[in-house]
Structure formats: structure tokens, C-alpha cells
N, CA, C and O atoms as CSV, one atom per row, in Angstrom:
chain,resi,resn,atom,element,x,y,z
A,1,UNK,N,N,13.110,10.663,4.710
A,1,UNK,CA,C,12.375,9.931,3.508
A,1,UNK,C,C,10.995,9.850,3.596
A,1,UNK,O,O,10.439,9.491,4.633
A,2,UNK,N,N,10.437,10.137,2.651
A,2,UNK,CA,C,9.007,10.142,2.552
A,2,UNK,C,C,8.576,9.299,1.399
A,2,UNK,O,O,9.214,9.389,0.350
A,3,UNK,N,N,7.550,8.483,1.486
A,3,UNK,CA,C,6.763,7.983,0.418
A,3,UNK,C,C,5.195,8.311,0.520
A,3,UNK,O,O,4.582,8.547,1.560
A,4,UNK,N,N,4.713,8.277,-0.702
A,4,UNK,CA,C,3.180,8.598,-0.893
A,4,UNK,C,C,2.417,7.140,-1.026
A,4,UNK,O,O,2.733,6.310,-1.879
A,5,UNK,N,N,1.495,6.974,-0.175
A,5,UNK,CA,C,0.657,5.721,-0.186
A,5,UNK,C,C,-0.606,5.948,-0.760
A,5,UNK,O,O,-1.297,6.829,-0.249
A,6,UNK,N,N,-1.091,5.249,-1.839
A,6,UNK,CA,C,-2.524,5.573,-2.372
A,6,UNK,C,C,-3.296,4.447,-2.079
A,6,UNK,O,O,-2.807,3.332,-2.258
A,7,UNK,N,N,-4.387,4.573,-1.670
A,7,UNK,CA,C,-5.421,3.319,-1.402
A,7,UNK,C,C,-6.680,3.464,-2.532
A,7,UNK,O,O,-7.151,4.537,-2.911
A,8,UNK,N,N,-7.090,2.156,-2.958
A,8,UNK,CA,C,-7.953,2.119,-4.130
A,8,UNK,C,C,-9.141,1.325,-3.635
A,8,UNK,O,O,-9.019,0.477,-2.751
A,9,UNK,N,N,-10.279,1.608,-4.213
A,9,UNK,CA,C,-11.432,0.748,-4.003
A,9,UNK,C,C,-11.734,0.608,-2.479
A,9,UNK,O,O,-11.708,1.552,-1.689
A,10,UNK,N,N,-12.032,-0.728,-2.154
A,10,UNK,CA,C,-12.575,-0.957,-0.770
A,10,UNK,C,C,-11.587,-0.653,0.256
A,10,UNK,O,O,-11.909,-0.589,1.443
A,11,UNK,N,N,-10.168,-0.427,-0.234
A,11,UNK,CA,C,-9.216,-0.084,0.801
A,11,UNK,C,C,-9.391,1.321,1.374
A,11,UNK,O,O,-8.897,1.713,2.431
A,12,UNK,N,N,-10.185,2.051,0.512
A,12,UNK,CA,C,-10.234,3.508,0.960
A,12,UNK,C,C,-11.300,3.426,2.230
A,12,UNK,O,O,-11.233,4.130,3.238
A,13,UNK,N,N,-12.221,2.489,1.978
A,13,UNK,CA,C,-13.301,2.421,3.039
A,13,UNK,C,C,-12.483,1.833,4.304
A,13,UNK,O,O,-12.812,2.224,5.423
A,14,UNK,N,N,-11.605,1.062,4.186
A,14,UNK,CA,C,-10.990,0.514,5.551
A,14,UNK,C,C,-10.115,1.621,6.276
A,14,UNK,O,O,-10.119,1.909,7.473
A,15,UNK,N,N,-9.377,2.158,5.269
A,15,UNK,CA,C,-8.431,3.255,5.859
A,15,UNK,C,C,-9.149,4.732,6.206
A,15,UNK,O,O,-8.718,5.522,7.045
A,16,UNK,N,N,-10.179,4.901,5.484
A,16,UNK,CA,C,-10.836,6.163,5.690
A,16,UNK,C,C,-10.164,7.287,4.820
A,16,UNK,O,O,-10.497,8.469,4.909
A,17,UNK,N,N,-9.227,6.837,4.005
A,17,UNK,CA,C,-8.554,7.837,3.261
A,17,UNK,C,C,-7.817,7.523,1.982
A,17,UNK,O,O,-7.137,6.497,2.019
A,18,UNK,N,N,-7.822,8.150,0.957
A,18,UNK,CA,C,-7.385,7.741,-0.398
A,18,UNK,C,C,-6.016,7.749,-0.377
A,18,UNK,O,O,-5.511,6.982,-1.197
A,19,UNK,N,N,-5.122,8.489,0.425
A,19,UNK,CA,C,-3.730,8.551,0.391
A,19,UNK,C,C,-2.997,9.034,1.486
A,19,UNK,O,O,-3.591,9.843,2.198
A,20,UNK,N,N,-1.906,8.745,1.775
A,20,UNK,CA,C,-1.162,8.954,3.119
A,20,UNK,C,C,0.259,9.112,2.802
A,20,UNK,O,O,0.813,8.259,2.108
A,21,UNK,N,N,0.961,10.227,3.291
A,21,UNK,CA,C,2.411,10.237,3.062
A,21,UNK,C,C,2.930,9.701,4.535
A,21,UNK,O,O,2.478,10.061,5.623
A,22,UNK,N,N,3.857,8.869,4.331
A,22,UNK,CA,C,4.537,8.098,5.373
A,22,UNK,C,C,6.215,8.368,5.232
A,22,UNK,O,O,6.762,8.900,4.266
A,23,UNK,N,N,6.809,7.909,6.329
A,23,UNK,CA,C,8.154,8.041,6.301
A,23,UNK,C,C,8.729,6.714,7.126
A,23,UNK,O,O,7.999,5.991,7.805
A,24,UNK,N,N,10.055,6.530,6.966
A,24,UNK,CA,C,10.779,5.557,7.988
A,24,UNK,C,C,10.657,4.151,7.309
A,24,UNK,O,O,11.302,3.256,7.854
A,25,UNK,N,N,9.931,3.828,6.209
A,25,UNK,CA,C,9.844,2.690,5.824
A,25,UNK,C,C,10.910,2.325,4.614
A,25,UNK,O,O,11.045,3.123,3.686
A,26,UNK,N,N,11.574,1.238,4.651
A,26,UNK,CA,C,12.609,0.940,3.749
A,26,UNK,C,C,12.333,0.012,2.802
A,26,UNK,O,O,13.093,-0.126,1.843
A,27,UNK,N,N,11.213,-0.742,2.950
A,27,UNK,CA,C,10.607,-1.876,2.056
A,27,UNK,C,C,9.140,-2.121,2.295
A,27,UNK,O,O,8.583,-1.813,3.349
A,28,UNK,N,N,8.523,-2.705,1.238
A,28,UNK,CA,C,7.190,-2.892,1.147
A,28,UNK,C,C,6.688,-3.887,2.243
A,28,UNK,O,O,5.519,-3.797,2.620
A,29,UNK,N,N,7.473,-4.778,2.738
A,29,UNK,CA,C,7.114,-5.731,3.794
A,29,UNK,C,C,6.833,-5.007,5.203
A,29,UNK,O,O,5.845,-5.300,5.876
A,30,UNK,N,N,7.776,-4.036,5.602
A,30,UNK,CA,C,7.657,-3.194,6.712
A,30,UNK,C,C,6.514,-2.247,6.514
A,30,UNK,O,O,5.770,-1.970,7.455
A,31,UNK,N,N,6.349,-1.733,5.297
A,31,UNK,CA,C,5.048,-0.813,5.144
A,31,UNK,C,C,3.872,-1.663,5.440
A,31,UNK,O,O,3.048,-1.307,6.282
A,32,UNK,N,N,3.758,-2.802,4.765
A,32,UNK,CA,C,2.544,-3.742,4.934
A,32,UNK,C,C,2.377,-4.030,6.369
A,32,UNK,O,O,1.315,-3.760,6.930
A,33,UNK,N,N,3.333,-4.544,6.970
A,33,UNK,CA,C,3.077,-4.864,8.478
A,33,UNK,C,C,2.597,-3.549,9.404
A,33,UNK,O,O,1.730,-3.600,10.277
A,34,UNK,N,N,3.228,-2.566,9.081
A,34,UNK,CA,C,2.618,-1.380,9.676
A,34,UNK,C,C,1.185,-1.011,9.411
A,34,UNK,O,O,0.411,-0.902,10.361
A,35,UNK,N,N,0.787,-0.811,8.173
A,35,UNK,CA,C,-0.575,-0.581,7.873
A,35,UNK,C,C,-1.514,-1.573,8.352
A,35,UNK,O,O,-2.665,-1.228,8.622
A,36,UNK,N,N,-1.044,-3.055,8.514
A,36,UNK,CA,C,-1.880,-4.071,9.040
A,36,UNK,C,C,-1.971,-3.887,10.565
A,36,UNK,O,O,-2.885,-4.506,11.109
A,37,UNK,N,N,-1.226,-3.187,11.290
A,37,UNK,CA,C,-1.251,-3.012,12.547
A,37,UNK,C,C,-2.193,-1.748,12.755
A,37,UNK,O,O,-2.972,-1.658,13.704
A,38,UNK,N,N,-2.058,-0.890,11.880
A,38,UNK,CA,C,-2.750,0.410,12.035
A,38,UNK,C,C,-4.434,0.117,11.618
A,38,UNK,O,O,-5.376,0.705,12.149
A,39,UNK,N,N,-4.531,-0.763,10.716
A,39,UNK,CA,C,-5.919,-1.143,9.968
A,39,UNK,C,C,-6.032,-2.573,10.162
A,39,UNK,O,O,-5.611,-3.151,9.159
A,40,UNK,N,N,-6.467,-3.437,11.132
A,40,UNK,CA,C,-6.471,-4.789,11.146
A,40,UNK,C,C,-7.317,-5.354,10.180
A,40,UNK,O,O,-7.143,-6.549,9.944
A,41,UNK,N,N,-8.245,-4.720,9.535
A,41,UNK,CA,C,-8.948,-5.311,8.507
A,41,UNK,C,C,-8.070,-5.663,7.277
A,41,UNK,O,O,-8.422,-6.580,6.536
A,42,UNK,N,N,-6.935,-4.957,7.042
A,42,UNK,CA,C,-6.235,-4.971,5.829
A,42,UNK,C,C,-5.668,-6.413,6.026
A,42,UNK,O,O,-5.568,-7.072,4.991
A,43,UNK,N,N,-5.296,-6.979,7.145
A,43,UNK,CA,C,-4.747,-8.341,7.222
A,43,UNK,C,C,-5.705,-9.295,6.476
A,43,UNK,O,O,-5.278,-10.174,5.728
A,44,UNK,N,N,-6.889,-9.107,6.685
A,44,UNK,CA,C,-8.069,-10.123,6.336
A,44,UNK,C,C,-8.430,-9.742,4.696
A,44,UNK,O,O,-9.286,-10.353,4.058
A,45,UNK,N,N,-7.797,-8.871,4.268
A,45,UNK,CA,C,-8.138,-8.357,2.881
A,45,UNK,C,C,-7.143,-8.697,1.696
A,45,UNK,O,O,-5.937,-8.609,1.929
A,46,UNK,N,N,-7.518,-9.029,0.608
A,46,UNK,CA,C,-6.395,-9.422,-0.492
A,46,UNK,C,C,-6.345,-8.017,-1.105
A,46,UNK,O,O,-7.329,-7.294,-1.263
A,47,UNK,N,N,-5.082,-7.719,-1.432
A,47,UNK,CA,C,-4.795,-6.598,-2.138
A,47,UNK,C,C,-3.427,-6.698,-2.900
A,47,UNK,O,O,-2.580,-7.493,-2.493
A,48,UNK,N,N,-3.181,-5.865,-4.058
A,48,UNK,CA,C,-1.864,-6.012,-4.688
A,48,UNK,C,C,-1.340,-4.674,-4.186
A,48,UNK,O,O,-1.987,-3.747,-3.700
A,49,UNK,N,N,0.106,-4.780,-4.428
A,49,UNK,CA,C,1.047,-3.515,-4.185
A,49,UNK,C,C,1.568,-3.499,-5.396
A,49,UNK,O,O,1.838,-4.470,-6.103
A,50,UNK,N,N,1.761,-1.920,-5.711
A,50,UNK,CA,C,2.611,-1.471,-6.907
A,50,UNK,C,C,3.268,-0.351,-6.335
A,50,UNK,O,O,2.736,0.398,-5.516
A,51,UNK,N,N,4.589,-0.223,-6.829
A,51,UNK,CA,C,5.602,0.622,-6.558
A,51,UNK,C,C,5.961,1.462,-7.815
A,51,UNK,O,O,6.445,0.922,-8.809
A,52,UNK,N,N,5.689,2.931,-7.743
A,52,UNK,CA,C,5.911,3.533,-9.061
A,52,UNK,C,C,5.413,2.974,-10.214
A,52,UNK,O,O,6.052,2.845,-11.258
A,53,UNK,N,N,4.021,2.568,-9.986
A,53,UNK,CA,C,3.156,1.910,-11.302
A,53,UNK,C,C,3.632,0.660,-11.754
A,53,UNK,O,O,3.319,0.288,-12.886
A,54,UNK,N,N,4.353,-0.048,-11.021
A,54,UNK,CA,C,4.812,-1.345,-11.440
A,54,UNK,C,C,4.404,-2.533,-10.222
A,54,UNK,O,O,4.898,-2.539,-9.094
A,55,UNK,N,N,3.635,-3.281,-10.609
A,55,UNK,CA,C,3.019,-4.520,-9.686
A,55,UNK,C,C,4.423,-4.998,-9.157
A,55,UNK,O,O,5.470,-5.053,-9.801
A,56,UNK,N,N,4.191,-5.358,-7.729
A,56,UNK,CA,C,5.344,-6.054,-7.057
A,56,UNK,C,C,4.881,-7.428,-6.341
A,56,UNK,O,O,3.955,-7.393,-5.531
A,57,UNK,N,N,5.476,-8.523,-6.624
A,57,UNK,CA,C,4.925,-9.752,-6.068
A,57,UNK,C,C,5.633,-10.077,-4.820
A,57,UNK,O,O,5.165,-10.823,-3.961
A,58,UNK,N,N,6.813,-9.476,-4.745
A,58,UNK,CA,C,7.585,-9.787,-3.476
A,58,UNK,C,C,8.171,-8.512,-2.770
A,58,UNK,O,O,8.037,-7.406,-3.294
A,59,UNK,N,N,8.712,-8.655,-1.774
A,59,UNK,CA,C,9.328,-7.321,-1.154
A,59,UNK,C,C,10.148,-6.501,-1.984
A,59,UNK,O,O,10.832,-6.983,-2.887
A,60,UNK,N,N,10.116,-5.422,-1.751
A,60,UNK,CA,C,10.639,-4.190,-2.694
A,60,UNK,C,C,11.297,-3.098,-1.823
A,60,UNK,O,O,10.601,-2.538,-0.976
A,61,UNK,N,N,12.575,-2.767,-1.975
A,61,UNK,CA,C,12.944,-1.501,-1.256
A,61,UNK,C,C,12.168,-0.274,-1.684
A,61,UNK,O,O,11.713,-0.118,-2.818
A,62,UNK,N,N,12.054,0.596,-0.668
A,62,UNK,CA,C,11.573,1.825,-1.159
A,62,UNK,C,C,12.669,2.878,-0.694
A,62,UNK,O,O,13.421,2.756,0.273
A,63,UNK,N,N,12.602,3.885,-1.543
A,63,UNK,CA,C,13.365,5.094,-1.479
A,63,UNK,C,C,12.526,6.407,-1.522
A,63,UNK,O,O,11.437,6.438,-2.095
A,64,UNK,N,N,13.035,7.428,-0.933
A,64,UNK,CA,C,12.517,8.697,-0.839
A,64,UNK,C,C,11.772,9.099,-2.366
A,64,UNK,O,O,12.359,9.057,-3.448
A,65,UNK,N,N,10.437,9.465,-2.171
A,65,UNK,CA,C,9.735,9.806,-3.164
A,65,UNK,C,C,8.917,8.739,-4.009
A,65,UNK,O,O,8.137,9.016,-4.920
A,66,UNK,N,N,9.221,7.520,-3.563
A,66,UNK,CA,C,8.353,6.622,-4.220
A,66,UNK,C,C,6.980,6.523,-3.898
A,66,UNK,O,O,6.561,6.791,-2.773
A,67,UNK,N,N,6.182,6.110,-4.929
A,67,UNK,CA,C,4.639,6.083,-4.819
A,67,UNK,C,C,4.273,4.668,-4.742
A,67,UNK,O,O,4.648,3.851,-5.583
A,68,UNK,N,N,3.452,4.342,-3.608
A,68,UNK,CA,C,3.144,2.981,-3.363
A,68,UNK,C,C,1.617,2.881,-3.613
A,68,UNK,O,O,0.985,3.705,-2.953
A,69,UNK,N,N,0.975,2.185,-4.294
A,69,UNK,CA,C,-0.542,1.854,-4.594
A,69,UNK,C,C,-0.839,0.541,-3.786
A,69,UNK,O,O,-0.096,-0.439,-3.841
A,70,UNK,N,N,-1.881,0.594,-3.099
A,70,UNK,CA,C,-2.578,-0.674,-2.561
A,70,UNK,C,C,-3.889,-0.938,-3.434
A,70,UNK,O,O,-4.774,-0.082,-3.426
A,71,UNK,N,N,-3.994,-1.795,-3.988
A,71,UNK,CA,C,-5.296,-1.955,-4.794
A,71,UNK,C,C,-6.048,-3.456,-4.488
A,71,UNK,O,O,-5.436,-4.516,-4.352
A,72,UNK,N,N,-7.294,-3.310,-4.426
A,72,UNK,CA,C,-7.906,-4.678,-4.218
A,72,UNK,C,C,-7.985,-5.433,-5.624
A,72,UNK,O,O,-7.753,-4.801,-6.654
A,73,UNK,N,N,-8.287,-6.679,-5.654
A,73,UNK,CA,C,-8.297,-7.317,-6.926
A,73,UNK,C,C,-9.411,-6.812,-7.788
A,73,UNK,O,O,-10.489,-6.505,-7.280
A,74,UNK,N,N,-9.197,-6.717,-9.044
A,74,UNK,CA,C,-10.308,-5.941,-9.909
A,74,UNK,C,C,-10.397,-6.956,-11.043
A,74,UNK,O,O,-9.542,-7.815,-11.260
A,75,UNK,N,N,-11.576,-6.766,-11.783
A,75,UNK,CA,C,-11.692,-7.451,-13.108
A,75,UNK,C,C,-12.461,-6.484,-13.992
A,75,UNK,O,O,-13.103,-5.556,-13.499
A,76,UNK,N,N,-12.396,-6.698,-15.260
A,76,UNK,CA,C,-12.985,-5.773,-16.184
A,76,UNK,C,C,-13.625,-6.556,-17.335
A,76,UNK,O,O,-13.461,-7.764,-17.508
A,77,UNK,N,N,-14.303,-5.824,-18.038
A,77,UNK,CA,C,-15.038,-6.570,-19.118
A,77,UNK,C,C,-15.292,-5.783,-20.267
A,77,UNK,O,O,-15.887,-6.269,-21.229
């Protein structure tokens, strides 16, 4: 099982990469915990999670081929 994780904005600065293919994660909570261990600055950063282009406010199951985006808060005008 593999998922593609995309980082946007300041999260690219924290991770040093715009995307990453990962495996073995069955839900967004386990993915988030792993990423915060790898990149401790993420734990102190506010960001949103989208799975397959849909914003998720709670834990979400992940399946092979899912695309997960981590995005900092944004505003527009």
C-alpha cells in the first residue's frame, strides 16, 4: 500500500520536500503522528489535511493510491 503526501507553503520549508510517497499508514492520525516524529516543527505548526482533494477535520482511513495534502492556513482576497 502506498499513498502520496503533498506539502504546501511553509510545510515544504519544514520537510524540505514538496511530496513524499509513503506506505503502511492506514489512517490520517497515524500518518500525522509519524510526520510529527520525523519533523518535530510540524507539531507546533497549524495545517489542514485533505484526502483526495477533500478537507478532513477528523481521522480518515487511507487506502492504496490515496493522495494526502498538508496545507497551512491560507487567506485570499
